[in-house]
N, C-alpha and C positions, 0 to 999 in steps of 0.2 A: 254138772252145769245144767240148769233148767232153761227151758225156752222163755219162761217168765223173767229170769235174770238177764238173759240175752236181750230181750225186748226192752227191759229197763235201761240197760247200758247203752243201747242204740238210740232210744227215742225219748227217754225222760229228761226233764230239766233237773239240774243240780250239779254237784261236783263230787270229787273223790277226796276223802280224808286220808292223808298219808300218816299212819301211826306206826311206822316201821323202823324207827331208830334202832340201830343194832349196837354191837359191842363198842365200836369206835365213837359213836355219837350219843350214846345213852347218858354219859356223865354230863355232857354239855346240855342235853335236853333237860335233865334234872336241875342243873344249875339255873337255867332260864326259868324253870318252874319254881325256883326258890328253895331247892334242896341242895345244900352245899355238900361237897365231897367229905367233909368232916362228920356228916350226919349218918354215914354208913361205912361199913368196912367189908371189902371183898365184893366180887361180882354177884354172888348170890343175893346179898342185901340190895345191891344196886338194881338188879333185875326185878326184885320184889317191889321196889319203890316205883319203877317205871311202869310195872303192870298196874299198880294202884292208880297211877296217873291216867293210864289208858282206860282202865275200867271206870274211873270217874267221868271221863269224857264220854265213853260209849253209853253209860247208863244215864247220863244227863237227859232231862226232858227236852233240851234244845237239840239233841243229836238224834235225828230221825230221818227216815227215808223220804220224807217230804222234800227235803232240800239236799240230802246227801245220797248220792247214787251208790257209792261203794267206799270201802275202807281197806287200806293196804296194811297187812299185819306182818310183824316180825315172827319168825318161826317159833320162838319161845311163847309168843302171845297166842299163836294157834294152839299150842300144846296146853295152854292154861284155860281156866274157866272163869266165867263171869256169872255171879249168882247161881253157881252150881251147874252151869251149862257151858259146853265148849264155846269158845269165843266166836268162831265162824258161824256156828248154829245160832248163837244168841243174836248176832248181827242180822241174819236173814229172818229168822222166825219172830224175834221180838221187835226188831227195828225196820225190817224190810230194806236192809242195806246189803249190797252185794260184797262178799268177802274175796280179797286177793291176798296172795302170799308173796313176800319178798323172798326170792330164791338165790340171789347172787351171794358169793362169799367175799365180797369186797373187791377192791381194785388192785390190779398189777401196777408195777412201777411205770412211770411215764416213758413212752417210746414214741418217736415221731410226733410229739406234741399231743399225745392222747394216752389215756389209761383204759386198756381193755379190762375185762373181768378176770379175776383169778379162776383157775380151773375149778370145775364143779363135779368131782368124781362121783359124788353121791346123789346127783340130780334125779336119776330115775327113782330112787327110793323116796326122795323128798316129794316128787310129783305124785307118787302112789299115796303117800300120807296126806298130801293136799287133797286128793280126790276123796279119801276116806273121811276127811274132816269137812267135806262139803264146800271146798273152795271153788270159785268160778274161774279164777285166773291167777296169774303170777305177775311179778314185777322184777326187773333186773336192770342195774344201772352201770353205765360206762361214762367216762368223761372225756370231752374234747377241749383242749386248751389252746391249740394253734390251728391256723388254716393250712394244715398239711394234708394233701390228698391221701398219702399213704396211711397216716394215722386215722383219718376219718374213715377210710375204706376198711381198715382193720376193725374199728369199732362196729361199723354197720354190718360187716360180714359176720362177725362173731355173734352179734345180737340176733340176726336172722337164722344163723345156723342153730343156735340154742333154741330160738323161737320155734323152729320146726319140730324140735324134739318135744317141746311143751305142747304144741298143737297136736302132735301124735299121741300125747297122753290125755287128750280131750279137754285141755284147759286153754284159756285165752291169754296169750302173753302180752303184758305191757312192755313194750320195747322202749328203753330210756337211754338215748345217747345225749346226755346233758352237755350243753356248751357252757363252759365256765363264764359266769356273768362278768367276771373281772378280766377276761381275756382282752388284750389290746386288738385282737384279730377276730372279735366275736362275729361281726357281720359277715366277714369273709368266710369264716368257718361255717356259718349257716348257709351261705351260698354253695358250699361244697356238700353240706349234709343233705340238703333237700333232694338233689338228683340221685344221690346214692340211695336214699330211702325209697324214692319212686321206682328205681330199677329193681330193688329187692321186692317191693310190693307187687310189681308186675309179674314176678315169678310165682306168686302164690296161686293156688287153685281156687276155684269159685267157692268152695266150701270152707276155705281157710280165712279166718278173720283175726286181725291183731289190733291192739291199741298202741298208740304212740304217746310217750310222755316227753315233752320237749321244753327246752328253755324258752321263755317268752322272747320272741325275735325282735331284732332292731327295727325291721321294716314291718309296719302293721299289716296284718292279713297275709304275711309272707307264706304261711303254711296252708292257705285255702285249698290248694290242689291236693294236699295230703288229706285234709278233712273230707274232701269230696271223693276220695278214692274208694272204689267199691269193696276193697279188701280191708278197709280201716273202719273198725267199729266206732271209734271215737278218738279224738286227739285231745289230750289233757296237758296242762302246763304245770311245770314245777316252779316253786317260788325262788329256789336257787340262792337264797341269801338276801333277796330284795325284802324290804319291809312289807307288811301287809298292805299299807297304803300304796306303795309303788307297784307291788305285784298286782293289786286289784286294778289300778289305773291302766297298766299295760294290758292286762287281760281283757278289760272292757273294750279295748281298741282292736282286739283280735277276735273277729266274729266267728262263732261256731266252735271256738276253743273253750274248754272248761277247765276249772282248777283241779290240781291234785297237790294241794299244799300241805306242808308239814310244819315248818317253823312259823310260817305266816298264819297258820290256823291256830296254833297254841300260843301265839304272842299275846302277852297280857294275862295269861292264866297263872295262878299261883297256888301253891300248896297251902298258903296261909289264908286264902280266901274262905269265907263261909260258903256253904253250898249255894245259898241264894246269890252271893256275889259271883261265885264261879259260874253258875248257870247263866247269869245275866251277861257276863263277859263272853262266855262261849256262844251264847245266842247272838250277840252283836257281831262277833267274828264270823259266825256261819252266815248270818244275814248279809254282811258286806261281801263275802266271797261268792255267795249264791247270786247276788245282784250282778256282780262282775262276770259271772259265768254264763248268764243267760242272754248276753248281748249277741 
């Protein structure tokens, strides 16, 4: 992690591109990109195709550090190359975009209205590889579905427990306790989540900084005290299934919160587009998300 990357994440305008679809969501991402499951066979071909899609995004002239602060990568993307250069190195050296690595292994079954992360027995080894590849930080996702204090507490407790291990490895964790946008108890769950996050943040030492990736809240500016917390490098928003139009509108009403969109970023991109069409569509997408992020 360089001080230049830290300064960019703390102070620059822009947003984070989430390019970290993994095993469970890759086929869906490809389908939305216009690549049907009948066009490939097996995981190997599927991951080759998703890497082609990600490489097309990353190498696009629209995809630069002027508007994009960072990019979250899937482990397999970190291990691959773009134009003969390791993906993380390419992002920083060619595009001035800060690289992050998705480190979670997916979600456990729902308990107490929440899904914590599956165990990560190989996390130490993965963090060592992240460092050797020049990663700045990590991202890990849990999901909250109900306003259940036990479930919310389990999610937040686990996120910060693992987060301290990541901090110990010299990386900045993006802590992502997603609140399901379809939950009938979304606002109530957010009311439980915020004080749980603040309590954990208050336990961090002065030299420990984390990022938070949160669902766009029901009450505008609900997370302003998290944004202002001295241990928080930045608060970013997940699109969570909202369309880009809806996600941008909500984001613009939450001042100081920036985007970390996945589906909303790639919405409207297609494998069938010419490079000119693809780059124009991506440029428009990035422009609209950037505008919503700098409010």
